[in-house]
C-alpha positions in Angstrom: 110.0 97.1 68.0 106.6 98.7 67.5 103.3 96.9 68.1 101.4 95.4 65.3 97.7 96.5 65.6 95.2 93.7 65.2 93.3 95.7 62.5 96.4 95.5 60.4 96.8 91.8 60.9 95.2 89.2 58.6 92.3 87.1 59.7 92.1 83.3 59.1 93.1 81.7 55.8 90.6 82.7 53.2 88.7 81.1 50.3 86.8 78.9 52.8 90.0 77.2 53.9 89.4 77.9 57.6 85.8 76.5 57.3 87.3 73.3 55.8 90.0 72.9 58.4 88.5 73.9 61.7 87.5 70.4 63.0 89.7 71.0 66.1 87.8 74.2 66.9 84.4 72.5 66.4 85.5 69.6 68.7 86.3 72.1 71.4 83.0 74.0 70.9 81.0 70.8 71.2 82.3 70.3 74.7 80.5 73.5 75.8 77.2 73.2 73.9 75.4 72.2 77.1 76.6 75.3 78.8 75.4 77.4 75.9 72.0 75.8 75.9 71.7 76.6 79.6 72.7 80.2 78.9 70.2 81.0 76.1 67.4 79.5 78.1 67.9 82.0 80.9 67.7 85.2 78.7 64.7 87.3 79.3 63.5 89.5 76.4 62.0 92.9 77.0 61.1 93.6 73.4 59.9 91.5 70.4 63.1 92.0 68.6 66.2 90.0 69.6 69.8 90.5 68.8 72.5 87.8 68.7 76.1 88.9 68.3 78.7 86.4 66.9 82.0 87.9 67.8 85.0 86.8 65.6 82.8 84.7 63.3 85.5 83.9 60.8 83.9 82.1 57.9 80.8 81.0 59.9 80.7 77.2 59.9 81.4 76.8 63.6 78.9 79.4 64.5 75.9 77.7 62.9 75.2 75.2 65.7 75.3 77.7 68.6 73.2 80.3 66.7 70.7 77.6 65.7 70.4 76.7 69.4 69.9 80.3 70.4 67.3 80.9 67.7 65.3 77.8 68.5 65.3 78.8 72.2 64.1 82.4 71.4 61.3 81.2 69.1 60.1 78.5 71.4 59.8 80.9 74.4 58.7 84.0 72.4 56.5 82.8 69.6 55.4 86.4 68.8 58.9 87.6 68.3 59.1 90.0 65.3 62.7 89.6 64.3 66.0 88.0 65.3 69.1 89.9 64.1 72.3 87.8 63.9 75.3 90.1 63.6 78.6 88.4 62.7 81.7 90.4 63.4 85.4 89.9 62.6 88.4 91.8 61.3 88.1 93.8 58.1 90.4 91.2 56.4 88.0 88.4 57.2 86.7 86.2 54.4 83.1 87.5 54.6 82.2 86.1 51.2 82.7 82.6 52.6 80.7 83.6 55.7 77.7 84.7 53.7 77.9 81.7 51.4 77.9 79.4 54.5 74.8 81.2 55.8 73.0 80.9 52.5 74.0 77.4 51.4 75.1 75.3 54.3 72.5 72.5 55.1 72.8 73.5 58.8 72.2 77.2 58.2 70.1 79.0 60.8 68.1 80.5 57.9 66.5 77.2 56.9 62.7 77.4 57.2 63.0 80.7 59.0 61.5 84.0 57.9 62.2 86.3 60.8 66.0 85.9 60.9 68.1 88.8 59.6 71.9 88.2 59.3 74.5 91.0 58.8 78.2 91.5 59.4 80.6 94.1 60.7 84.3 94.2 59.8 85.9 95.8 62.9 88.1 94.6 65.8 86.1 93.6 68.9 88.7 95.5 71.0 86.6 98.5 70.1 82.9 99.0 70.5 81.4 97.7 67.3 77.6 97.5 68.0 75.2 100.1 69.4 75.0 100.5 73.2 72.6 98.3 75.1 71.6 96.4 71.9 72.8 92.8 72.3 70.7 90.1 74.0 73.1 87.1 73.5 76.8 87.2 72.6 78.8 84.2 71.3 82.6 84.1 70.9 85.0 81.2 70.4 88.6 80.4 69.7 89.8 84.0 69.2 90.7 85.7 72.4 94.1 84.1 72.5 94.9 86.4 69.5 96.2 89.7 71.0 95.2 93.2 69.8 98.8 93.9 69.2 102.0 91.8 69.4 104.3 93.5 72.0 107.3 92.4 70.0 108.6 89.5 67.9 109.7 86.4 69.8 113.4 86.2 69.0 114.0 82.6 69.8 110.8 80.8 68.8 107.4 81.3 67.2 105.3 80.7 70.3 105.5 82.6 73.5 105.3 79.5 75.8 108.5 78.2 74.3 110.7 81.3 74.7 113.5 81.5 77.3 113.3 85.3 77.4 111.4 86.3 80.6 110.9 89.9 79.6 109.0 88.7 76.5 106.7 86.5 78.5 105.9 89.4 80.8 105.2 91.7 77.8 102.8 89.1 76.4 101.1 88.6 79.8 100.6 92.4 80.2 99.1 92.6 76.7 96.7 89.7 77.4 95.5 91.5 80.6 94.9 94.7 78.7 93.0 92.9 76.0 90.8 91.0 78.4 89.7 94.1 80.2 89.2 96.0 77.0 87.1 93.2 75.5 84.9 93.0 78.6 84.4 96.8 78.7 83.3 96.9 75.1 80.9 94.0 75.4 79.4 95.5 78.6 78.5 98.6 76.6 76.9 96.5 73.9 74.9 94.1 76.0 71.4 94.9 77.2 70.8 94.7 80.9 70.4 91.0 81.6 72.1 90.1 78.4 74.8 87.4 78.5 78.0 86.6 76.7 79.8 83.2 76.4 83.4 83.1 75.2 85.7 80.1 74.7 89.4 80.5 74.3 92.8 78.7 74.8 93.7 78.7 78.5 95.8 76.8 81.0 95.4 75.5 84.5 99.0 76.7 85.2 101.1 79.1 83.0 101.7 76.6 80.2 99.1 75.8 77.6 100.1 72.4 76.3 100.6 73.9 72.9 104.4 74.1 73.3 105.3 70.7 71.8 103.1 71.3 68.7 104.4 74.8 67.9 107.9 73.6 68.7 107.6 71.1 65.8 106.6 74.1 63.6 109.7 76.0 64.8 111.9 73.1 64.0 110.4 73.1 60.5 111.3 76.7 60.1 114.8 76.1 61.3 115.2 73.3 58.8 114.0 75.7 56.0 116.6 78.2 57.2 119.3 75.7 57.1 118.5 75.1 53.4 118.6 78.8 52.9 114.9 78.8 51.9 114.1 81.2 54.7 116.2 84.3 55.6 117.2 85.3 59.1 114.9 88.3 58.7 111.9 86.1 57.8 112.7 83.7 60.6 112.7 86.5 63.1 109.4 88.0 61.9 107.4 84.8 62.0 106.0 85.1 65.5 102.5 84.1 66.7 100.7 87.0 68.4 99.0 84.5 70.7 99.0 84.2 74.4 97.5 81.9 77.0 95.5 83.0 80.1 95.5 81.1 83.4 92.5 80.9 85.7 94.0 83.7 87.7 94.4 85.9 84.6 90.7 85.4 83.7 89.4 86.2 87.2 91.8 89.1 87.9 89.6 92.0 86.6 86.6 90.9 88.6 86.0 92.2 92.2 85.0 90.3 95.3 81.5 90.1 93.9 82.7 88.7 90.7 81.8 91.9 88.8 83.8 94.0 86.4 82.5 96.8 84.2 78.9 95.8 85.1 79.6 92.3 84.0 79.0 89.5 86.5 81.2 86.4 86.1 78.5 83.8 86.1 80.6 80.8 85.2 84.2 79.8 84.5 85.2 76.3 83.4 88.6 75.0 82.1 88.6 71.6 80.5 91.1 69.3 78.8 90.1 69.8 75.2 89.9 67.1 72.6 92.4 66.3 69.9 90.2 64.9 67.1 93.1 64.2 64.8 94.9 62.0 67.4 91.6 60.2 68.0 91.2 59.6 64.3 94.8 58.3 64.1 94.1 55.8 66.9 91.6 54.2 64.6 93.2 54.6 61.2 96.9 54.4 62.1 97.4 56.7 59.1 100.2 59.1 60.0 100.0 61.0 56.7 96.4 62.0 57.3 97.2 62.9 60.9 100.1 65.2 59.8 98.0 66.8 57.0 95.1 67.5 59.3 97.2 69.2 61.9 99.2 71.1 59.3 96.1 72.4 57.6 94.7 73.5 60.9 97.9 75.4 61.5 97.8 76.9 58.0 94.2 78.0 58.6 95.1 80.1 61.6 98.7 81.1 61.0 99.0 81.0 57.2 97.9 84.6 56.6 100.4 86.0 59.1 103.2 84.0 57.6 102.1 85.0 54.0 102.3 88.6 55.0 105.9 88.1 56.3 107.0 86.4 53.1 105.3 88.9 50.8 106.9 91.8 52.6 110.4 90.3 52.3 112.4 91.0 49.2 113.5 88.0 47.2 111.8 85.5 49.4 112.7 81.9 48.4 110.1 80.1 50.4 106.4 79.5 49.5 103.7 79.1 52.1 102.8 75.6 50.8 106.4 74.5 51.2 106.4 75.4 54.8 103.2 73.5 55.7 104.1 70.5 53.5 107.3 70.1 55.4 105.4 70.6 58.7 102.9 67.9 57.7 105.8 65.5 56.9 107.4 66.2 60.3 104.2 65.6 62.2 103.6 62.4 60.2 107.0 61.0 61.2 106.0 60.9 64.9 102.3 61.5 65.7 101.5 62.6 69.2 98.5 63.8 71.1 98.3 67.5 71.6 97.2 68.1 75.2 95.6 71.4 75.5 93.0 73.3 77.6 90.1 75.5 76.8 88.3 78.1 79.1 84.6 78.8 78.9 83.5 82.1 80.5 79.9 83.3 80.9 79.2 86.9 81.9 75.9 88.7 82.5 75.3 92.5 82.2 74.0 93.7 85.6 73.1 97.0 87.1 75.8 97.3 89.8 76.8 100.2 92.0 80.1 99.5 93.8 79.4 102.1 96.4 76.7 99.9 97.8 79.5 97.6 99.1 81.3 100.5 100.9 
């Protein structure tokens, strides 16, 4: 089956839905804010104009805190700075209207009381160069690199690659993840200034399983139930596959040489942590299974809803609505709440001037 290019894939659920249902992502980001503070404090500026790139911004809410931190650091250390450009990038299908509304109206916007900040946006995949060469001082990216540039094939026996029993499928996904990782790094290396740094946070694992298997298995069981009621067709069931993969520590390190350098990017830091489950934590206090199920289902809808909507809209005589799927999923999760144990990687790289022949 042919690959599905990322540029043709939908972004997160629109109309501000992702902003309203990305508490999980924020909880993960918060774990790495100290690392981000350390990073931005080390950036040295060679001009009076700074550029911050927010790669895969989605609708912007979870980017406000890290960008605010970066701006405050720049202004405190460079009071004569002329301008700070903040460039948000995402797929062409992203909900940029919600992004700009967030920037303009959110109480935590980085535009508050600032006159030298200039936001803009680019609608292109970051698996291509999207900004001018040697233009970016600081790069931020979170919760996106698990999404592949192309899905090698549909997962015949599940929705999530960790849960398949088909070895060849797992190998295909692993190969695509490796290609995407090196391509992402190459593109960012072209865009970063010498001495510029990028921090990226994404789903990872300490072994070769991510911890997301039980969660997405509940979703798969929901789809099978809908199929048993003839609300989903065999074709629809086969086409609903998440183009997501999980990298291990070894996968992340693999492109870098013995000096921890790849494409003039030096691997400065790599951390993998046990990430929080804020919905489980809330449930421990409230003992409200309905709210637990709804929060998790809405998070899943925020990230997977557009992909599933595309499948349903491209299928003739579809009998199932998107809301039906996620209502049933919420009910299933509410019937037996559990903690989702998952891991996040945080990678920091710096653009360096490196000649590999010096090591020969």
